DRENMI-286324 format. One record per residue: residue number from 1; residue in one letter; chain; x, y, z of N, C-alpha, C in turn. Coordinates in nm, 4 decimals. Layout:
(site NUM "a" "A" (X Y Z) (X Y Z) (X Y Z))
...
REM end
This chain:
(site 1 "m" "A" (12.7923 13.5584 11.8011) (12.7851 13.6622 11.6997) (12.7737 13.5968 11.5615))
(site 2 "n" "A" (12.6749 13.6419 11.4814) (12.6606 13.5805 11.3494) (12.7355 13.6624 11.2430))
(site 3 "f" "A" (12.7334 13.6111 11.1231) (12.8115 13.6710 11.0155) (12.7659 13.8136 10.9864))
(site 4 "r" "A" (12.6379 13.8377 10.9945) (12.5849 13.9718 10.9677) (12.6373 14.0732 11.0702))
(site 5 "d" "A" (12.6363 14.0328 11.1954) (12.6878 14.1221 11.3007) (12.8358 14.1535 11.2786))
(site 6 "i" "A" (12.9103 14.0522 11.2358) (13.0533 14.0731 11.2079) (13.0705 14.1731 11.0947))
(site 7 "l" "A" (12.9879 14.1601 10.9908) (12.9971 14.2544 10.8784) (12.9589 14.3959 10.9207))
(site 8 "l" "A" (12.8556 14.4061 11.0045) (12.8167 14.5393 11.0533) (12.9310 14.6025 11.1328))
(site 9 "e" "A" (12.9955 14.5224 11.2151) (13.1104 14.5707 11.2923) (13.2218 14.6145 11.1982))
(site 10 "h" "A" (13.2469 14.5351 11.0950) (13.3506 14.5684 10.9976) (13.3163 14.6984 10.9249))
(site 11 "q" "A" (13.1861 14.7134 10.8886) (13.1444 14.8363 10.8207) (13.1675 14.9572 10.9105))
(site 12 "r" "A" (13.1352 14.9492 11.0371) (13.1580 15.0616 11.1296) (13.3073 15.0925 11.1421))
(site 13 "n" "A" (13.3841 14.9858 11.1504) (13.5295 15.0068 11.1592) (13.5821 15.0782 11.0355))
(site 14 "c" "A" (13.5333 15.0363 10.9193) (13.5787 15.0992 10.7945) (13.5382 15.2462 10.7909))
(site 15 "e" "A" (13.4141 15.2737 10.8362) (13.3690 15.4134 10.8367) (13.4520 15.4967 10.9344))
(site 16 "e" "A" (13.4879 15.4401 11.0473) (13.5698 15.5121 11.1448) (13.7111 15.5349 11.0910))
(site 17 "q" "A" (13.7630 15.4362 11.0177) (13.8973 15.4506 10.9628) (13.9001 15.5517 10.8491))
(site 18 "g" "A" (13.7878 15.5839 10.7946) (13.7811 15.6782 10.6845) (13.8182 15.8197 10.7254))
(site 19 "k" "A" (13.8450 15.8499 10.8513) (13.8832 15.9826 10.8983) (14.0244 16.0186 10.8537))
(site 20 "f" "A" (14.1058 15.9178 10.8290) (14.2418 15.9441 10.7850) (14.2421 15.9682 10.6360))
(site 21 "v" "A" (14.3115 16.0654 10.5938) (14.3099 16.1087 10.4542) (14.3659 16.0029 10.3611))
(site 22 "g" "A" (14.4742 15.9356 10.3957) (14.5391 15.8402 10.3061) (14.4560 15.7158 10.2817))
(site 23 "t" "A" (14.3866 15.6745 10.3793) (14.3109 15.5495 10.3660) (14.1612 15.5739 10.3480))
(site 24 "l" "A" (14.1240 15.6971 10.3240) (13.9831 15.7338 10.3125) (13.9128 15.6572 10.2009))
(site 25 "l" "A" (13.9727 15.6589 10.0834) (13.9090 15.5922 9.9705) (13.8979 15.4414 9.9934))
(site 26 "y" "A" (14.0067 15.3840 10.0437) (14.0076 15.2403 10.0695) (13.9018 15.2037 10.1757))
(site 27 "a" "A" (13.8939 15.2814 10.2813) (13.7989 15.2553 10.3892) (13.6554 15.2701 10.3395))
(site 28 "l" "A" (13.6296 15.3718 10.2549) (13.4946 15.3904 10.2002) (13.4555 15.2751 10.1074))
(site 29 "l" "A" (13.5529 15.2288 10.0279) (13.5245 15.1155 9.9392) (13.4913 14.9904 10.0204))
(site 30 "e" "A" (13.5698 14.9684 10.1231) (13.5428 14.8521 10.2070) (13.4091 14.8671 10.2789))
(site 31 "a" "A" (13.3762 14.9873 10.3205) (13.2480 15.0115 10.3862) (13.1336 14.9858 10.2877))
(site 32 "e" "A" (13.1504 15.0285 10.1612) (13.0473 15.0054 10.0589) (13.0314 14.8561 10.0312))
(site 33 "i" "A" (13.1442 14.7867 10.0218) (13.1396 14.6421 9.9981) (13.0687 14.5730 10.1147))
(site 34 "a" "A" (13.1010 14.6136 10.2367) (13.0380 14.5551 10.3542) (12.8881 14.5855 10.3548))
(site 35 "k" "A" (12.8518 14.7100 10.3155) (12.7095 14.7479 10.3104) (12.6351 14.6621 10.2081))
(site 36 "n" "A" (12.6959 14.6442 10.0923) (12.6333 14.5620 9.9879) (12.6169 14.4176 10.0347))
(site 37 "r" "A" (12.7205 14.3685 10.1004) (12.7154 14.2309 10.1509) (12.6065 14.2169 10.2584))
(site 38 "i" "A" (12.5943 14.3183 10.3428) (12.4902 14.3173 10.4465) (12.3517 14.3161 10.3823))
(site 39 "n" "A" (12.3313 14.3988 10.2804) (12.2023 14.4011 10.2089) (12.1728 14.2664 10.1451))
(site 40 "e" "A" (12.2768 14.2078 10.0875) (12.2613 14.0766 10.0251) (12.2232 13.9722 10.1304))
(site 41 "l" "A" (12.2871 13.9781 10.2450) (12.2547 13.8848 10.3528) (12.1137 13.9076 10.4057))
(site 42 "r" "A" (12.0721 14.0332 10.4146) (11.9356 14.0646 10.4581) (11.8330 14.0051 10.3612))
(site 43 "q" "A" (11.8619 14.0210 10.2307) (11.7711 13.9663 10.1303) (11.7661 13.8135 10.1395))
(site 44 "q" "A" (11.8822 13.7527 10.1586) (11.8858 13.6069 10.1718) (11.8104 13.5623 10.2966))
(site 45 "q" "A" (11.8305 13.6355 10.4075) (11.7610 13.6030 10.5317) (11.6100 13.6181 10.5137))
(site 46 "h" "A" (11.5687 13.7259 10.4458) (11.4260 13.7479 10.4197) (11.3695 13.6345 10.3331))
(site 47 "a" "A" (11.4433 13.5991 10.2276) (11.3985 13.4909 10.1395) (11.3879 13.3600 10.2176))
(site 48 "k" "A" (11.4844 13.3350 10.3067) (11.4819 13.2138 10.3879) (11.3619 13.2156 10.4818))
(site 49 "e" "A" (11.3329 13.3288 10.5433) (11.2175 13.3403 10.6332) (11.0870 13.3185 10.5580))
(site 50 "v" "A" (11.0793 13.3761 10.4360) (10.9587 13.3575 10.3538) (10.9433 13.2101 10.3181))
(site 51 "e" "A" (11.0528 13.1467 10.2808) (11.0492 13.0045 10.2446) (11.0105 12.9197 10.3658))
(site 52 "d" "A" (11.0660 12.9536 10.4830) (11.0302 12.8819 10.6055) (10.8815 12.8998 10.6376))
(site 53 "l" "A" (10.8322 13.0214 10.6196) (10.6913 13.0494 10.6444) (10.6033 12.9689 10.5494))
(site 54 "k" "A" (10.6413 12.9661 10.4217) (10.5647 12.8881 10.3235) (10.5689 12.7394 10.3595))
(site 55 "s" "A" (10.6858 12.6943 10.4021) (10.7013 12.5545 10.4396) (10.6133 12.5208 10.5606))
(site 56 "r" "A" (10.6140 12.6076 10.6617) (10.5294 12.5849 10.7791) (10.3815 12.5881 10.7404))
(site 57 "h" "A" (10.3476 12.6831 10.6526) (10.2077 12.6943 10.6072) (10.1651 12.5661 10.5354))
(site 58 "l" "A" (10.2496 12.5174 10.4473) (10.2187 12.3951 10.3743) (10.2076 12.2771 10.4713))
(site 59 "s" "A" (10.2977 12.2726 10.5680) (10.2947 12.1652 10.6666) (10.1646 12.1702 10.7473))
(site 60 "m" "A" (10.1257 12.2892 10.7897) (10.0010 12.3045 10.8647) (9.8813 12.2657 10.7786))
(site 61 "k" "A" (9.8848 12.3062 10.6530) (9.7754 12.2742 10.5609) (9.7627 12.1226 10.5449))
(site 62 "l" "A" (9.8776 12.0549 10.5297) (9.8746 11.9095 10.5152) (9.8252 11.8420 10.6436))
(site 63 "e" "A" (9.8651 11.8953 10.7580) (9.8182 11.8401 10.8850) (9.6669 11.8560 10.8977))
(site 64 "i" "A" (9.6168 11.9731 10.8585) (9.4722 11.9978 10.8660) (9.3978 11.9052 10.7703))
(site 65 "e" "A" (9.4510 11.8897 10.6489) (9.3868 11.8008 10.5526) (9.3876 11.6569 10.6036))
(site 66 "q" "A" (9.4983 11.6152 10.6648) (9.5066 11.4799 10.7191) (9.4073 11.4625 10.8337))
(site 67 "a" "A" (9.3989 11.5647 10.9197) (9.3034 11.5579 11.0311) (9.1601 11.5497 10.9772))
(site 68 "h" "A" (9.1319 11.6276 10.8727) (8.9988 11.6244 10.8115) (8.9713 11.4857 10.7534))
(site 69 "l" "A" (9.0693 11.4298 10.6847) (9.0538 11.2974 10.6253) (9.0331 11.1923 10.7343))
(site 70 "d" "A" (9.1100 11.2020 10.8427) (9.0938 11.1076 10.9542) (8.9540 11.1187 11.0148))
(site 71 "e" "A" (8.9079 11.2424 11.0349) (8.7747 11.2633 11.0908) (8.6671 11.2094 10.9962))
(site 72 "f" "A" (8.6857 11.2325 10.8674) (8.5909 11.1833 10.7669) (8.5865 11.0304 10.7686))
(site 73 "n" "A" (8.7044 10.9672 10.7748) (8.7099 10.8209 10.7785) (8.6468 10.7664 10.9070))
(site 74 "r" "A" (8.6718 10.8348 11.0183) (8.6131 10.7939 11.1458) (8.4598 10.8053 11.1379))
(site 75 "f" "A" (8.4122 10.9150 11.0794) (8.2678 10.9344 11.0627) (8.2084 10.8225 10.9774))
(site 76 "n" "A" (8.2747 10.7929 10.8644) (8.2236 10.6873 10.7760) (8.2214 10.5520 10.8465))
(site 77 "k" "A" (8.3254 10.5231 10.9244) (8.3305 10.3971 10.9982) (8.2160 10.3906 11.0986))
(site 78 "d" "A" (8.1970 10.4989 11.1751) (8.0874 10.5029 11.2714) (7.9523 10.4890 11.2019))
(site 79 "w" "A" (7.9397 10.5579 11.0894) (7.8137 10.5525 11.0142) (7.7871 10.4105 10.9658))
(site 80 "d" "A" (7.8902 10.3453 10.9121) (7.8732 10.2080 10.8640) (7.8336 10.1145 10.9785))
(site 81 "e" "A" (7.8954 10.1333 11.0958) (7.8593 10.0514 11.2115) (7.7138 10.0752 11.2512))
(site 82 "k" "A" (7.6727 10.2028 11.2561) (7.5344 10.2338 11.2933) (7.4356 10.1772 11.1911))
(site 83 "m" "A" (7.4718 10.1903 11.0621) (7.3823 10.1377 10.9579) (7.3739 9.9861 10.9666))
(site 84 "g" "A" (7.4864 9.9207 10.9967) (7.4846 9.7751 11.0127) (7.3927 9.7336 11.1264))
(site 85 "k" "A" (7.4051 9.8030 11.2410) (7.3174 9.7733 11.3550) (7.1716 9.8004 11.3199))
(site 86 "f" "A" (7.1490 9.9131 11.2504) (7.0124 9.9497 11.2122) (6.9526 9.8444 11.1192))
(site 87 "e" "A" (7.0288 9.8021 11.0176) (6.9771 9.7038 10.9221) (6.9525 9.5692 10.9891))
(site 88 "k" "A" (7.0419 9.5327 11.0822) (7.0225 9.4077 11.1570) (6.8939 9.4153 11.2384))
(site 89 "r" "A" (6.8757 9.5280 11.3059) (6.7540 9.5477 11.3865) (6.6306 9.5498 11.2964))
(site 90 "a" "A" (6.6418 9.6139 11.1803) (6.5278 9.6208 11.0879) (6.4903 9.4810 11.0386))
(site 91 "r" "A" (6.5907 9.3977 11.0056) (6.5607 9.2608 10.9620) (6.4935 9.1812 11.0749))
(site 92 "k" "A" (6.5439 9.2005 11.1973) (6.4856 9.1310 11.3124) (6.3413 9.1755 11.3332))
(site 93 "d" "A" (6.3176 9.3061 11.3290) (6.1823 9.3586 11.3465) (6.0907 9.3119 11.2342))
(site 94 "e" "A" (6.1436 9.3103 11.1121) (6.0635 9.2666 10.9979) (6.0241 9.1196 11.0131))
(site 95 "a" "A" (6.1193 9.0367 11.0562) (6.0894 8.8946 11.0766) (5.9854 8.8785 11.1877))
(site 96 "g" "A" (6.0011 8.9553 11.2959) (5.9033 8.9477 11.4052) (5.7660 8.9923 11.3610))
(site 97 "l" "A" (5.7604 9.0995 11.2828) (5.6322 9.1495 11.2342) (5.5669 9.0485 11.1396))
(site 98 "e" "A" (5.6479 8.9885 11.0528) (5.5940 8.8893 10.9601) (5.5375 8.7695 11.0373))
(site 99 "k" "A" (5.6090 8.7265 11.1395) (5.5634 8.6140 11.2221) (5.4327 8.6490 11.2932))
(site 100 "k" "A" (5.4267 8.7709 11.3485) (5.3055 8.8146 11.4189) (5.1870 8.8227 11.3227))
(site 101 "q" "A" (5.2109 8.8787 11.2030) (5.1020 8.8923 11.1062) (5.0526 8.7538 11.0608))
(site 102 "k" "A" (5.1463 8.6611 11.0432) (5.1069 8.5257 11.0020) (5.0216 8.4602 11.1113))
(site 103 "k" "A" (5.0653 8.4784 11.2367) (4.9902 8.4235 11.3503) (4.8514 8.4865 11.3569))
(site 104 "d" "A" (4.8458 8.6201 11.3424) (4.7165 8.6904 11.3443) (4.6269 8.6434 11.2302))
(site 105 "f" "A" (4.6855 8.6235 11.1119) (4.6080 8.5785 10.9963) (4.5485 8.4403 11.0235))
(site 106 "e" "A" (4.6310 8.3497 11.0756) (4.5828 8.2145 11.1032) (4.4749 8.2169 11.2116))
(site 107 "s" "A" (4.4929 8.2995 11.3124) (4.3942 8.3102 11.4200) (4.2615 8.3643 11.3670))
(site 108 "t" "A" (4.2702 8.4702 11.2873) (4.1489 8.5305 11.2319) (4.0793 8.4339 11.1363))
(site 109 "t" "A" (4.1579 8.3655 11.0540) (4.1009 8.2686 10.9597) (4.0284 8.1572 11.0341))
(site 110 "s" "A" (4.0900 8.1052 11.1397) (4.0256 7.9964 11.2156) (3.8984 8.0468 11.2852))
(site 111 "q" "A" (3.9000 8.1705 11.3353) (3.7792 8.2267 11.3980) (3.6659 8.2388 11.2964))
(site 112 "i" "A" (3.6994 8.2891 11.1778) (3.5965 8.3069 11.0745) (3.5414 8.1719 11.0318))
(site 113 "l" "A" (3.6309 8.0751 11.0120) (3.5850 7.9423 10.9681) (3.5015 7.8734 11.0759))
(site 114 "s" "A" (3.5322 7.8980 11.2026) (3.4531 7.8344 11.3095) (3.3128 7.8945 11.3188))
(site 115 "k" "A" (3.2958 8.0165 11.2774) (3.1650 8.0815 11.2832) (3.0770 8.0460 11.1634))
(site 116 "l" "A" (3.1377 8.0015 11.0556) (3.0591 7.9668 10.9375) (2.9900 7.8316 10.9592))
(site 117 "p" "A" (2.8664 7.8205 10.9103) (2.7982 7.6912 10.9228) (2.8597 7.5907 10.8253))
(site 118 "d" "A" (2.8373 7.4623 10.8542) (2.8931 7.3582 10.7670) (2.8309 7.3638 10.6278))
(site 119 "k" "A" (2.7010 7.3867 10.6255) (2.6313 7.3976 10.4970) (2.5766 7.5388 10.4875))
(site 120 "p" "A" (2.6057 7.6060 10.3780) (2.5555 7.7429 10.3679) (2.4029 7.7445 10.3574))
(site 121 "k" "A" (2.3432 7.8467 10.4143) (2.1977 7.8629 10.4088) (2.1630 7.9341 10.2799))
(site 122 "s" "A" (2.0586 7.8854 10.2196) (2.0114 7.9477 10.0960) (1.9234 8.0661 10.1302))
(site 123 "s" "A" (1.9204 8.1600 10.0395) (1.8371 8.2773 10.0619) (1.6913 8.2399 10.0372))
(site 124 "s" "A" (1.6034 8.3262 10.0798) (1.4602 8.2977 10.0645) (1.4230 8.2902 9.9166))
(site 125 "e" "A" (1.4861 8.3675 9.8357) (1.4561 8.3656 9.6915) (1.4978 8.2325 9.6303))
(site 126 "v" "A" (1.6189 8.1832 9.6684) (1.6655 8.0536 9.6160) (1.5733 7.9422 9.6640))
(site 127 "l" "A" (1.5332 7.9486 9.7902) (1.4415 7.8462 9.8439) (1.3078 7.8480 9.7695))
(site 128 "n" "A" (1.2569 7.9662 9.7418) (1.1307 7.9804 9.6685) (1.1435 7.9216 9.5278))
(site 129 "l" "A" (1.2568 7.9492 9.4589) (1.2761 7.8958 9.3234) (1.2881 7.7430 9.3259))
(site 130 "e" "A" (1.3552 7.6878 9.4272) (1.3680 7.5422 9.4391) (1.2292 7.4789 9.4601))
(site 131 "k" "A" (1.1463 7.5438 9.5401) (1.0114 7.4940 9.5675) (0.9282 7.4935 9.4394))
(site 132 "i" "A" (0.9417 7.6037 9.3616) (0.8678 7.6128 9.2353) (0.9140 7.5035 9.1400))
(site 133 "l" "A" (1.0452 7.4795 9.1360) (1.1020 7.3778 9.0472) (1.0507 7.2383 9.0862))
(site 134 "k" "A" (1.0446 7.2095 9.2136) (0.9949 7.0797 9.2597) (0.8473 7.0605 9.2200))
(site 135 "n" "A" (0.7698 7.1666 9.2354) (0.6278 7.1589 9.1996) (0.6110 7.1373 9.0494))
(site 136 "l" "A" (0.6932 7.2011 8.9692) (0.6857 7.1828 8.8234) (0.7223 7.0397 8.7861))
(site 137 "v" "A" (0.8218 6.9841 8.8558) (0.8604 6.8456 8.8276) (0.7448 6.7525 8.8652))
(site 138 "k" "A" (0.6774 6.7780 8.9762) (0.5641 6.6957 9.0178) (0.4517 6.7025 8.9139))
(site 139 "q" "A" (0.4350 6.8193 8.8595) (0.3288 6.8373 8.7596) (0.3749 6.7923 8.6216))
(site 140 "k" "A" (0.4972 6.7516 8.6127) (0.5567 6.7024 8.4892) (0.5592 6.8108 8.3833))
(site 141 "k" "A" (0.5847 6.9288 8.4240) (0.6011 7.0419 8.3308) (0.7496 7.0722 8.3213))
(site 142 "y" "A" (0.8185 6.9853 8.2508) (0.9637 6.9971 8.2420) (1.0103 7.1168 8.1599))
(site 143 "v" "A" (0.9315 7.1538 8.0639) (0.9701 7.2671 7.9792) (0.9714 7.3954 8.0606))
(site 144 "w" "A" (0.8780 7.4065 8.1493) (0.8734 7.5262 8.2322) (0.9934 7.5322 8.3295))
(site 145 "g" "A" (1.0457 7.4212 8.3620) (1.1597 7.4143 8.4552) (1.2883 7.4637 8.3933))
(site 146 "r" "A" (1.2967 7.4585 8.2582) (1.4179 7.5079 8.1916) (1.4189 7.6587 8.1770))
(site 147 "v" "A" (1.3040 7.7174 8.1701) (1.2941 7.8591 8.1430) (1.3296 7.9394 8.2596))
REM end
């Protein structure tokens, strides 16, 4: 039995004792005092319940925020690991691609150089001009060769 129940019992007893004429006023006063005390206890109990509810709410809120923070940190850690793997793979692929391109460049360059003649062939126009120049030199027309 808690204190409130005891007071309620006392209040009922006081109200029952109020049937006697001599103690009527005293019993009513005690019943009023008990009623006031009961109301005061109810208010205190209500305030305590509200405070407990607020406390539980705050505790739950903090737990949720902590869980969110933990999940966020876990996500960031996973993301950093994935980015590290990705960047490592990208560097490896880039190095492989650079090596392949260098090999292809050297292969293509050697193919092109092997197809080129040792001495370049002159065009028909250049050959014709060289022939004219030789003939002018034979004829000793040096001035015409400069023009």
